[in-house]
N, C-alpha and C positions, 0 to 999 in steps of 0.2 A: 504494499500499500504505500503510495507516495504522499507524504505529509507536507505540512507547510514549511517554508524556509524559517530559519532562526528568526523568531518574532522580535528579537531586540537588536537585530542587525539593521544597517542603514537601508531604507526602503528601496533605493535605486529607482530605475525607470518605472513607470506606471503602466502596466500592460492590459488594463481593463477599461472598457468604455460601455457606459449605459446610455441609451438614447430613448428619451420619452416621446412617444407618439400620442397626443392627447385624444385623437379622434376615435369615436366608438359608435357602433350601430345601435347600442342600447346603454342606458344609464341604469345599472342595476341598483336596487335599494340598499344592498350591502356594501357598495363600493365607496371608499373614502379617497380614491386617487382623483387626480386632476383630469377630468374627461369632459368632452363636449361633443355636440353633433358635428358632422362633417359638413363643410362648405367649400366648394372648389377654390374660392378666392382665398379662404384661410389656409387651405393646404398649400397653395402656391406661396403665400407669404411665409408660411412655416418652413417650407423647404429652402427658401432663400435665406431666412434668418438662421436656420440651422447650419448651413454651409458656412456663413460669416462666423458663427460662434465656434465651429470646428477650426476654422483658419485661425481665429484668435487664440484658442487653446493651443494650437500647434506652435504658434509664435511664442507664447509665454512659457511653453514647456518644451524646449529643444531635446531634452533628454527624456522623451515621453513614451518610447515603445521599443520594439514593435508590439502590436497588439496581440495578446494571446486569446482574448475573448471579447466579443462584441454582443450586446444584448439589446434587442428592440422590444421594450415594454410599453405599457400604456395604461388606460386606453387600449386600443386594439391596432397594432401595426398592420394587420392584414386588411384593415379598412382602407388602406392606401391601395392604389392601383399597382399593378406590377411595374409600370413605367415609373411611378413615383417611388416605389421601393428601390428600383434600380438607380434612380437618381440620388436617393439618400445614401446607398451604399457607395456610389461613386464619390460622393462628397467626402465620406470617411476615408476611402482609399487614396483620395487625392491629398488628404492632410496627414495621414498616418500610414506608417508601414504596417502591414498586417501579415502575420505569420502564415505560411501556406497551410498549416494544420490548425489554424485558429478555429476556435468554436464560435460560430456566428449564429445566434439564436433569434427566433421571431415567435411572438405570441399570436395565436390566430383564434378567431371567432367561428363557430361552426357555420354561421350564415355566410361567411365569406370564402368558404372552401368549395369552389367550383371543381368540376371534374378535371380540368387541366391545370389549375393553379398550382397544386403542390409540385408538379414537375417544373413549372416555370420558377418557382421559388427555389428549388434545388439548383437550377441553372444559374440563378443570380448569385449563388455562393452560400446560401444558408446550409448549415450543417446540423441544426437542431431546431425542431418545431414543437411548440407547446399548444395543445388544442384545449380550449376551455370547455370541456364537457360538463363539469359541475355535478351531474348526477345522471344516472340512467333511468330515473323514475319521474314520470311526468308530473305528478303532484308536487314533488320536491322542486322541480324546475319552475313550476308556477309560483310556489312559495318564494323562491329566490328571484322572481321577476325576470326569468330568462324567457326571450321570445321564441325559442326553438323547443322542439320536443326531443325526447330521447332518441328516436329513430334518426333524426336529422343529425344530432351530435355524433352518434355511432357511424353513420355513413361518412361523415366528415373525417372522423378518425381513420376509418378504413381507407378512404381516399389518400390521406396522408401517408398511411403505412405502405400503400402500394408503390411508393417511390423508394428506391434503394439508395443506401449510401449516407443516411443521416439518422439522428436519434430522434424518436417520436416519444413525447411525453403527454400524458393525459392529466389535466388538472381535475380534482374532485373536491368538493366541499362536503365536510362531514359534520355530524352532531346537529343536523337540521331537524327541527321538530317534525315527527312523523316519518322520518327516513329509515329504511332498512339498510343500515351501513354495510352489513355483510354482503348483501345482494349487489350493492354498488361496486364494492371491492372485487368480488368474484367476477362480475360481468366485465369490468374494465380490464382487469388483469388477464382475463381469458382472450382478450383481443390480441395479445402478444406485444403490447407496447413495451418499449425499452425502459420506460421510467414512468413512475406514477407518483404524483404529489397530492397527498390527502391532507388538505388543511381544514382544521376545524373553523367553523363559522366564527367570525370575529365581528362584533357589532361596535362600530366607532360612533362617538358623538357627532352630531351634525348630519349623519346619513339618514335616509328615510327610515331605515330600521331603528336607528338610534332615537329618533323622534317618536316612533311608535312604541318604544319601550320593549323591543324584542330582545330576548335574552337567551343565553345558551346554558343548559343545565351542566354543572360540573361533572356529574355522573355520566352524562351522555358523551361529554368530550373525552372522559377518562376511557369509557368503553370503546369509543371509536379508535382511540390510539391503540388499545389492547388488540382490537380486531384486526387492525392493519398488520400488527406484529404477528398475529397467529395465521393470517390468510396469505399475505403476499409472498413470504418466502417460498411457499408451495409452487408459485408460479415463477420462480428465479428472480424475484425482485427483493433485494436485501435493503433494510433500512440503513441509511448512512447519515441521515439527519432526522430530527423528530418526525417530520411530515413527509420526507422525501425517500423514495425507494427506487432502486435501479439494478438493472443487470450489470454484470462485469463490463467495465469500459464505457458506461453510459451515464455516469454521474455528471451532474451540471457543473462545469468548471467555473462558469461565472459566479453562481451562487456560492461555491466553495470559497471563492476569492473574498466575498463578503464575510462569510462565517469564519474564515481564517485570519481576518483582520488585515487584508491587503488594501492598498490605496486604489481608487478607481476615479476615472473622469465621468462626469455627467453632462449630457447635453439635451437641450430641449426644454420647454416650459415646465416649471416645477421639478425638474431633475435635481438630484442631489449628488454631489461628488464628495469623496473622502480623501483629503490631500495631506501630505506632510506639512507640519506647521511652519517649518523653516526652510522649505525648498520651493523652487519655482517662483512665479510672480503672480500674485493674487489678482483677481479681477476688480477688486475694490480698493480698500484702504491700505493693503499691503499684506504682510505675512504675520500679523500679531499672533502670538501663541506661546507656547513654552517648549523648551527643548524636550525632545521625546514625545511631544504631543502631536495632535492633528488638528485640522480645521474641516468642519463640514461647510460646504458651500451649496446653498439652495437657490435655484433659479426662481424668478417670480412666475406667476401664471401667464397664460398665453398673451393677453392684451399687453401687459407690461413688458413681457419678454420680447414681443415683436417690436416694441418701441425702443428696445435697447436698454431697458432698466437694469441696473447692477444687481447681481445676486447678493443674498445675505450671507454673512460669514459668521460661524460660531466656532471660536477657538476651543479645543478640548485639551485640557491639561493631561499630563502623563497618567495620573491616577484615573482620570475618567476614560482614557483610552484603555487602560487595564480592565476597567469595569466592563466596558463593552466587549473586549476580547474575551472575558470569562463568560459573560451572558450569551455571546453568539458561539464561542467555541465549545461550551459545554452541551450545546445542542447536537453536536456532532458525535456519531458512534466512535470516531477516532480519539474524541476528547481534545484536550489542549496541552501543549508542552508546558511543563512546569517552569521552563525558562522565563516565561512571562512574569513569574513572581520573584525572579531573581535578577531583575533588571538592575544595572548599576545605579547607585544612588544619584549620580549626576544627571540622570534623566528625570529626576524629580525636583528640578529647580523651577523657579518662577521668575518672570521678568520679561523684558522685550526680547525680540528674536536675535538681536545682535549681542545678547549677553553671553559670556563664555559658559559652556556647559561644565566647566571645571569648578564652578562655585559650589557652595554648601547646599545640601538638600534641604528642602523646605520641611521643618520639624512636624508641622500638622500633617503634611502629606505622608511622611514616613510613619507617623502614628496610625494613620488610617490604613496604610499598607500592612503594617504588623497586625492590626485588627483583623484585616481580611485574611491573612495567612493563618491566624489563630482560628478563625471560623472554619476555614478549610480543613484544618487539623481535626477540629471537633467532628466535622461531617465525615472525614475519613475514619475516625474512631468509631463512629456510629454505623459505618458501612454504607452510608448514603453517597459517598463519593469513594472512588477506588483509584489506586495508583497502579499504572501499568507501563513499565519500561519508560519511566520518566514522564508519563503523561497523567493528567487527571481525567477520569472518565465517569460518566454517570451510569451506574449499573442499570440493567434492563428494567428492574422493578420500580426504579425511581423516575423512569422516563415519562410515566404517566402523570407524575405530580411535579414535573420539572419546574414549572413557574413557581411553585411553592418553595422548592429547593433553592431556586435562584434568589428569591426574596430573602431567604434567611442568610444566604451568602453575602449579600451587599445591602 
């Protein structure tokens, strides 16, 4: 198993790019992402602005690649025409070097999958396609506000699977009221997909579900996670992250970069990038942050983004970076390298980016770091965390209560 590089090493080039495509054929009541209806004039403006943004990123980050992964999310990237998708990919390739074996992924809506489109997507260079099936049960799809039925979603999945040479993922939402989770898992896994993502329904504030007071029973969520662990290995789909299951060689490299704490570029309205705090040139006020830290860069929504508004930047100090690394890394079956807890003290300094990292460590940060280490030791003593070959791993029995465990950790 290939694990992440040393997490306390210099981040070096940034080999990952996320592109947000906000256009979507449906606005689902559970969706909290930046999405809107397609208009041809908006698409044209979007593609032009995206090309300019990619050019600006390339100028500011000369040591930027080559790209190992590119991921088109949304929204629904397949709501763009094939010509528009080709133009988008051409913009990326014009501004970035892209490895010959790069993972290039696209999210697609079942209603966008015509009989010939998957082959054209493969010809454009996509190597990974994720179909938003969400359920194989019509009542559940109606609950989720999906405009397609199960038969349409399964036909779309089969059309995508008929094309050779790429990884096919099916997205499934579980723990929905009235859902037979086992039936959904069996039916989707039996299609022969290479990857299955079974996400529990999340209700965010501000969404239609949130305003209606829709909730997810904790026991339903727990049972859905257990069922995935029981059923999917029988189809050759092994869990490598709490919600993600794959055949050998088909794990999502782009998402693994997130979970392993890698930096990535973000492009498009409302896209987020995770960048080193003291490298490159920021798009706004500079590179404020801390040694050993990061900065999250968030683009504004479409209207302001089209007008050229600057992104927001949030500096993350080294201790916050460590917290995120633990919260994401422990979601992985491989766990997380304990080296993240043994970072040299000089990474815990505070001050402007031009301050030498040789200065003394901040005592408050060190005290918090020691407290985290103590909580980890306590969880290991209880058997709720395990050490395996220098890594911290969540045992199988604790995965179903991972959120509770993580809350105790930090």
